[in-house]
C-alpha positions as CSV (number, residue, x, y, z in Angstrom):
1,X,-5.1,21.0,-27.9
2,X,-9.0,20.8,-29.3
3,X,-10.6,23.9,-30.4
4,X,-14.7,24.1,-31.2
5,X,-15.4,25.9,-34.5
6,X,-18.7,27.5,-35.5
7,X,-20.1,28.5,-38.1
8,X,-22.6,30.7,-38.9
9,X,-26.0,29.5,-39.6
10,X,-28.3,32.7,-40.0
11,X,-27.0,35.7,-42.1
12,X,-25.1,38.5,-39.8
13,X,-25.0,41.8,-41.0
14,X,-21.8,44.6,-41.5
15,X,-21.1,46.3,-39.1
16,X,-20.6,49.2,-41.0
17,X,-23.7,50.8,-42.0
18,X,-25.5,49.1,-38.2
19,X,-26.9,51.5,-36.0
20,X,-23.1,51.8,-34.4
21,X,-21.1,52.9,-37.7
22,X,-22.2,54.3,-40.7
23,X,-19.9,54.9,-43.3
24,X,-19.9,58.8,-42.7
25,X,-19.3,58.9,-39.0
26,X,-19.9,57.2,-35.5
27,X,-20.2,58.4,-32.0
28,X,-17.4,58.7,-29.8
29,X,-18.6,56.2,-27.6
30,X,-19.0,53.6,-30.4
31,X,-15.6,54.1,-31.3
32,X,-14.0,53.5,-28.3
33,X,-16.5,50.7,-27.5
34,X,-15.5,48.9,-30.7
35,X,-11.6,49.4,-29.5
36,X,-12.9,47.6,-26.2
37,X,-14.2,45.2,-27.9
38,X,-11.7,44.3,-30.6
39,X,-9.3,43.9,-28.1
40,X,-11.4,41.2,-26.4
41,X,-11.5,40.0,-29.3
42,X,-8.0,39.5,-30.2
43,X,-6.9,38.7,-26.7
44,X,-9.4,35.3,-27.2
45,X,-8.2,34.6,-30.8
46,X,-4.5,34.9,-29.5
47,X,-5.4,32.3,-26.8
48,X,-6.5,29.7,-28.9
49,X,-3.7,30.5,-30.9
50,X,-4.9,32.5,-34.2
51,X,-4.2,35.9,-35.4
52,X,-6.3,38.1,-37.2
53,X,-3.4,40.0,-39.2
54,X,-5.5,42.8,-39.9
55,X,-8.2,44.9,-38.6
56,X,-10.5,46.4,-41.3
57,X,-14.4,47.5,-40.6
58,X,-15.8,46.2,-43.6
59,X,-14.6,42.4,-42.1
60,X,-16.3,42.6,-39.2
61,X,-20.0,41.5,-39.0
62,X,-22.4,40.9,-35.5
63,X,-25.5,39.8,-34.6
64,X,-27.8,42.8,-34.3
65,X,-29.9,40.6,-31.7
66,X,-29.1,40.2,-28.1
67,X,-25.8,41.1,-26.8
68,X,-24.5,41.9,-30.3
69,X,-22.1,39.0,-31.3
70,X,-18.5,40.3,-32.5
71,X,-17.0,38.4,-35.5
72,X,-14.5,38.8,-37.9
73,X,-15.4,37.4,-41.5
74,X,-12.3,37.0,-43.4
75,X,-9.6,35.1,-42.8
76,X,-7.1,33.9,-39.8
77,X,-3.8,32.8,-39.1
78,X,-2.5,30.2,-36.3
79,X,0.6,30.7,-34.6
80,X,1.7,27.8,-36.9
81,X,3.1,30.2,-39.1
82,X,6.9,30.7,-39.0
83,X,6.9,34.0,-40.8
84,X,9.3,32.1,-43.6
85,X,7.4,32.3,-46.9
86,X,4.8,34.3,-45.3
87,X,2.8,36.3,-47.9
88,X,-0.7,37.9,-46.7
89,X,-3.7,36.9,-49.2
90,X,-4.1,39.1,-51.9
91,X,-7.3,40.2,-50.6
92,X,-5.6,41.2,-47.6
93,X,-6.5,45.0,-46.5
94,X,-2.9,46.3,-45.2
95,X,-3.6,49.8,-43.9
96,X,-3.5,48.8,-40.7
97,X,-1.4,45.3,-40.8
98,X,1.7,46.0,-39.2
99,X,4.3,46.9,-41.8
100,X,6.7,43.3,-41.1
101,X,3.7,41.2,-41.6
102,X,2.6,43.3,-44.8
103,X,5.5,43.1,-46.0
104,X,6.1,39.1,-45.7
105,X,9.2,39.6,-43.1
106,X,7.0,38.6,-40.1
107,X,3.9,36.3,-39.3
108,X,0.9,37.6,-37.9
109,X,1.0,37.8,-34.1
110,X,-0.7,39.0,-31.1
111,X,1.9,42.1,-31.8
112,X,0.9,42.8,-34.8
113,X,-3.0,42.4,-34.4
114,X,-2.6,44.8,-31.2
115,X,-0.5,46.9,-34.4
116,X,-3.5,47.2,-36.3
117,X,-5.8,47.8,-33.4
118,X,-3.9,50.9,-32.2
119,X,-3.6,52.0,-36.0
120,X,-7.4,52.1,-37.1
121,X,-8.3,53.5,-33.8
122,X,-5.9,56.4,-34.0
123,X,-7.4,56.7,-37.5
124,X,-11.0,56.7,-36.5
125,X,-10.4,59.1,-33.2
126,X,-8.6,61.7,-35.7
127,X,-12.2,61.5,-37.6
128,X,-10.6,59.9,-40.5
129,X,-12.3,57.2,-43.0
130,X,-10.8,53.5,-41.5
131,X,-9.1,52.9,-45.2
132,X,-6.8,56.0,-44.5
133,X,-3.1,54.7,-43.0
134,X,-3.0,56.9,-39.3
135,X,-1.2,60.1,-39.4
136,X,1.0,59.5,-35.9
137,X,2.3,63.5,-36.7
138,X,-1.3,64.6,-35.3
139,X,-2.9,63.5,-32.1
140,X,-6.1,62.3,-32.5
141,X,-8.8,64.9,-31.4
142,X,-11.3,62.7,-30.2
143,X,-9.2,61.0,-27.3
144,X,-7.5,62.3,-24.4
145,X,-3.7,62.1,-24.6
146,X,-2.9,59.5,-22.4
147,X,-5.0,57.1,-25.0
148,X,-3.2,58.8,-28.0
149,X,0.2,58.2,-26.5
150,X,-1.4,54.2,-25.4
151,X,-2.4,54.0,-29.3
152,X,1.1,55.2,-30.3
153,X,3.0,52.9,-28.1
154,X,0.6,49.9,-29.2
155,X,1.9,50.4,-32.7
156,X,5.5,50.8,-31.7
157,X,5.8,47.5,-29.1
158,X,2.6,45.6,-29.5
159,X,0.7,43.4,-26.9
160,X,3.3,45.5,-24.6
161,X,0.4,47.9,-24.0
162,X,-2.7,45.5,-24.1
163,X,-3.8,46.2,-20.5
164,X,-3.1,49.6,-20.0
165,X,-4.6,50.1,-23.5
166,X,-7.6,48.2,-22.4
167,X,-8.0,49.7,-19.3
168,X,-8.0,53.5,-21.3
169,X,-10.6,52.5,-23.2
170,X,-12.8,51.4,-20.5
171,X,-12.0,54.7,-18.4
172,X,-12.8,57.2,-21.2
173,X,-15.7,55.4,-22.3
174,X,-17.2,55.3,-18.9
175,X,-15.6,58.6,-17.7
176,X,-17.1,60.5,-20.7
177,X,-20.3,62.5,-19.6
178,X,-23.4,62.2,-22.1
179,X,-23.0,64.8,-23.9
180,X,-19.7,63.6,-24.9
181,X,-20.4,60.1,-25.4
182,X,-22.8,61.9,-28.1
183,X,-19.7,63.5,-30.0
184,X,-20.5,62.8,-33.5
185,X,-17.0,62.1,-35.3
186,X,-17.4,62.4,-39.1
187,X,-15.3,60.7,-41.0
188,X,-13.4,62.3,-44.1
189,X,-12.2,60.5,-47.2
């Protein structure tokens, strides 16, 4: 297979600190939209045989003009990893990395990327700073029970929930009233 590789030829802006998310807060609508875009990105990379390995907001950059390109400004893993002898780079952000991958017992994969996305979304929708691990003993305050159940299932079984999770994120984002969309989620440290 031939894969086109593109290099950024102009500076991209970090997601954190943009009009979509600050270091302290984001609207509920923007977190839900981030989730949809993150799942699309994971699926697109998976189709190319690439895995993110982990998801953290500090490594996501975007172009603020036009349609807001969404890119991971970090390392990727190819599907050629066998898991044997795998270890994440020392610079890897592992809070939202699937535990077997972080321990070096498994290679990054589509399942692990879904785990990472669900972990990050659980944390954000709980009102916690994205550098915190998810507290799965308490449902997120800023999402429906259905979405919380799908996020939890995604942390357990990975890609098996991809379609349902994608649909639930889209439905919840579009079903919100204008007032609910503007709910500001303040992130605790």
